VOBA-1610 file (N, C-alpha, C; in pm, whole numbers, padded with zeros to 5 digits, always signed):
BEGIN
Met+02358+15934-05172Met+02219+15912-05141Met+02172+16007-05031Lys+02261+16030-04929Lys+02226+16121-04821Lys+02205+16262-04874Met+02288+16303-04969Met+02279+16437-05027Met+02146+16453-05100Leu+02103+16351-05171Leu+01976+16355-05244Leu+01859+16366-05147Ser+01865+16294-05036Ser+01759+16301-04935Ser+01752+16440-04872Arg+01866+16499-04846Arg+01869+16634-04789Arg+01812+16736-04887Met+01843+16719-05014Met+01791+16810-05115Met+01639+16796-05124Ala+01591+16673-05120Ala+01446+16650-05126Ala+01378+16710-05003Leu+01439+16693-04886Leu+01383+16750-04763Leu+01381+16903-04772Gly+01489+16960-04822Gly+01496+17106-04837Gly+01388+17157-04932Ala+01370+17089-05044Ala+01268+17130-05141Ala+01128+17119-05080Thr+01106+17014-05001Thr+00977+16996-04935Thr+00951+17109-04836Leu+01051+17145-04757Leu+01035+17253-04659Leu+01008+17387-04728Ile+01075+17413-04837Ile+01051+17537-04911Ile+00909+17540-04965Thr+00864+17428-05019Thr+00727+17419-05072Thr+00625+17442-04962Leu+00646+17379-04846Leu+00553+17397-04734Leu+00552+17541-04686Ala+00667+17604-04679Ala+00674+17744-04635Ala+00600+17835-04732Ala+00620+17813-04860Ala+00550+17895-04961Ala+00400+17873-04953Gly+00358+17749-04931Gly+00216+17719-04918Gly+00156+17786-04797Gly+00229+17792-04688Gly+00182+17859-04567Gly+00163+18008-04590Gln+00254+18069-04667Gln+00240+18210-04698Gln+00117+18233-04784Ala+00091+18144-04879Ala-00028+18158-04964Ala-00154+18147-04881Leu-00157+18052-04788Leu-00275+18038-04703Leu-00295+18162-04617Ala-00187+18215-04563Ala-00198+18335-04480Ala-00248+18452-04562His-00200+18464-04686His-00242+18574-04772His-00391+18566-04801His-00442+18446-04825His-00581+18431-04863His-00674+18420-04744Gly-00621+18411-04625Gly-00704+18403-04506Gly-00756+18540-04466Trp-00809+18545-04346Trp-00866+18669-04294Trp-00783+18727-04179Ser-00670+18665-04146Ser-00594+18708-04029Ser-00542+18851-04041Trp-00525+18902-04161Trp-00474+19036-04182Trp-00585+19141-04174Ala-00711+19096-04166Ala-00824+19189-04171Ala-00891+19203-04034Glu-00948+19322-04010Glu-01023+19345-03887Glu-01146+19255-03884Ser-01193+19221-03765Ser-01312+19137-03755Ser-01439+19217-03782Glu-01437+19345-03749Glu-01554+19431-03771Glu-01565+19469-03918Gln-01686+19466-03971Gln-01707+19505-04110Gln-01733+19654-04121Thr-01683+19711-04228Thr-01703+19853-04255Thr-01757+19869-04397Glu-01808+19988-04424Glu-01863+20017-04556Glu-01779+20124-04623Leu-01750+20102-04748Leu-01673+20196-04829Leu-01759+20234-04948Lys-01775+20364-04971Lys-01846+20413-05089Lys-01748+20490-05174Gly-01756+20466-05304Gly-01664+20535-05393Gly-01693+20506-05538Thr-01589+20528-05619Thr-01598+20511-05763Thr-01490+20413-05808Ile-01529+20320-05893Ile-01433+20221-05943Ile-01333+20289-06037Glu-01205+20270-06008Glu-01100+20324-06095Glu-01034+20215-06179Glu-01034+20092-06126Glu-00972+19982-06201Glu-01036+19851-06158Ile-01051+19762-06255Ile-01106+19628-06230Ile-01004+19527-06279Ser-00967+19432-06192Ser-00876+19325-06232Ser-00943+19192-06197Met-00958+19107-06293Met-01018+18975-06270Met-00911+18867-06268Ser-00786+18906-06252Ser-00673+18812-06254Ser-00661+18734-06124Pro-00620+18605-06134Pro-00591+18527-06013Pro-00473+18589-05939Pro-00454+18568-05812Pro-00523+18468-05731Pro-00662+18513-05686His-00690+18642-05690His-00825+18687-05660His-00850+18817-05735Pro-00969+18831-05791Pro-01003+18957-05855Pro-00997+19071-05754Ser-00975+19190-05803Ser-00969+19306-05714Ser-01016+19431-05787Leu-01049+19530-05707Leu-01090+19659-05759Leu-01004+19767-05696Glu-00987+19876-05766Glu-00933+19996-05705Glu-01049+20094-05700Val-01078+20143-05579Val-01194+20229-05556Val-01147+20358-05492Arg-01188+20472-05550Arg-01154+20602-05493Arg-01273+20651-05410Asp-01246+20682-05282Asp-01352+20729-05193Asp-01370+20880-05206Ala-01468+20935-05135Ala-01500+21078-05144Ala-01385+21168-05098Asp-01298+21115-05012Asp-01183+21192-04965Asp-01065+21188-05062Gly-01078+21109-05169Gly-00971+21097-05267Gly-00875+20983-05243Thr-00899+20904-05138Thr-00812+20790-05108Thr-00843+20676-05205Leu-00738+20615-05259Leu-00752+20502-05349Leu-00739+20373-05269Trp-00843+20292-05268Trp-00850+20168-05191Trp-00828+20048-05282Gln-00755+19949-05232Gln-00749+19818-05296Gln-00856+19733-05229Val-00947+19679-05311Val-01056+19596-05260Val-01039+19457-05320Asp-01006+19360-05235Asp-00993+19222-05280Asp-01131+19157-05281Leu-01163+19090-05390Leu-01289+19017-05400Leu-01263+18871-05362Gly-01359+18782-05387Gly-01337+18640-05360Gly-01243+18581-05463Asn-01213+18452-05448Asn-01132+18389-05552Asn-01212+18392-05683Pro-01151+18364-05797Pro-01223+18378-05924Pro-01357+18301-05929Asn-01362+18180-05875Asn-01488+18104-05878Asn-01593+18167-05787Gln-01554+18209-05668Gln-01649+18275-05576Gln-01703+18403-05637Thr-01615+18480-05695Thr-01655+18607-05754Thr-01755+18583-05867Glu-01727+18485-05951Glu-01820+18454-06061Glu-01953+18402-06007Arg-01949+18317-05902Arg-02074+18267-05843Arg-02158+18380-05784Ser-02093+18487-05740Ser-02167+18600-05684Ser-02243+18675-05793Gly-02208+18649-05918Gly-02269+18719-06031Gly-02183+18830-06087Phe-02072+18859-06020Phe-01983+18966-06066Phe-01881+18909-06163Thr-01876+18967-06282Thr-01777+18929-06384Thr-01705+19054-06431Gly-01612+19036-06520Gly-01539+19150-06573Gly-01627+19247-06651Asp-01746+19202-06691Asp-01838+19287-06768Asp-01948+19349-06682Thr-01951+19318-06552Thr-02058+19366-06464Thr-02049+19516-06440Ala-01929+19568-06428Ala-01909+19709-06394Ala-01802+19768-06484Glu-01795+19900-06482Glu-01695+19972-06559Glu-01627+20074-06469Thr-01510+20117-06511Thr-01447+20226-06437Thr-01540+20346-06441Gly-01546+20415-06329Gly-01635+20530-06318Gly-01767+20498-06251Asp-01800+20368-06237Asp-01924+20328-06170Asp-01915+20353-06020Ala-02027+20397-05963Ala-02036+20411-05817Ala-02048+20272-05757Ile-01986+20252-05640Ile-01986+20122-05574Ile-01992+20141-05423Thr-02058+20046-05358Thr-02054+20037-05213Thr-01994+19901-05180Val-01894+19901-05094Val-01827+19778-05055Val-01851+19755-04907Leu-01898+19637-04871Leu-01906+19594-04732Leu-01795+19493-04715Gly-01708+19516-04618Gly-01597+19423-04602Gly-01517+19450-04477Asn-01404+19384-04471Asn-01315+19391-04356Asn-01187+19457-04401Arg-01154+19570-04336Arg-01035+19643-04377Arg-00910+19586-04311Asn-00799+19622-04365Asn-00669+19577-04315Asn-00649+19625-04172Thr-00591+19540-04087Thr-00564+19579-03948Thr-00461+19691-03941Asp-00382+19707-04046Asp-00287+19817-04055Asp-00363+19937-04111Ala-00405+20027-04023Ala-00489+20141-04062Ala-00421+20234-04163Ser-00290+20222-04178Ser-00220+20308-04275Ser-00240+20258-04418Arg-00294+20137-04432Arg-00318+20080-04565Arg-00464+20093-04603Ala-00492+20147-04720Ala-00629+20156-04773Ala-00656+20027-04849His-00687+19922-04774His-00698+19787-04829His-00806+19713-04753Met-00897+19649-04825Met-01000+19570-04758Met-01039+19450-04841Lys-01099+19354-04773Lys-01150+19233-04838Lys-01302+19244-04839Ala-01361+19240-04957Ala-01505+19257-04971Ala-01579+19129-04938Val-01687+19142-04864Val-01780+19030-04848Val-01901+19052-04939Arg-01930+19180-04969Arg-02040+19216-05060Arg-02003+19346-05130Ile-02030+19351-05260Ile-02023+19478-05331Ile-02162+19506-05387Thr-02195+19634-05394Thr-02325+19674-05448Thr-02301+19778-05557Ile-02356+19748-05673Ile-02345+19837-05789Ile-02485+19855-05847Glu-02528+19979-05859Glu-02660+20012-05913Glu-02771+19930-05846Gly-02763+19917-05714Gly-02868+19848-05637Gly-02861+19697-05638Thr-02765+19639-05710Thr-02751+19493-05715Thr-02637+19451-05623Asn-02666+19355-05535Asn-02566+19301-05444Asn-02494+19183-05508Tyr-02365+19180-05490Tyr-02280+19068-05533Tyr-02210+19018-05407Asp-02258+18906-05355Asp-02208+18853-05228Asp-02093+18756-05251Met-01972+18802-05220Met-01853+18719-05235Met-01847+18612-05126Tyr-01880+18652-05005Tyr-01875+18564-04888Tyr-02007+18579-04812Pro-02117+18523-04862Pro-02247+18544-04798Pro-02251+18498-04652Glu-02174+18395-04621Glu-02174+18343-04484Glu-02106+18438-04386Arg-02031+18535-04436Arg-01959+18629-04349Arg-02030+18763-04336Ile-02138+18783-04408Ile-02207+18912-04405Ile-02277+18929-04272Ala-02244+19038-04203Ala-02310+19068-04076Ala-02457+19095-04104Ala-02541+19072-04004Ala-02685+19090-04020Ala-02716+19226-04080Asp-02803+19227-04180Asp-02842+19353-04248Asp-02926+19439-04158
//
């Protein structure tokens, strides 16, 4: 019986640890607090969970990973897999990774052909 309790405790601890990593991944702790703007061209669109993302090439040739909101947030913003295509020009307002060596940011708003798609409207700095 003691062995079964220890196994259950171990499984619970592993589950909690994995859940903590998921929360950290989806949080904002890895991103700078200041918002920046990225202009470029969409190279790839992924609408797969846990969050849709884009690959955007900037004018300098750097390929950026741009995380959007979770699938429901992204859809509520009006952005779907059919909204844009590879090759489309895009402007991303978001928070970049605190590790400046990584071309990675979390979008709060994307703009395509003059239309704004607000993933996190409550986080958008004053226009």
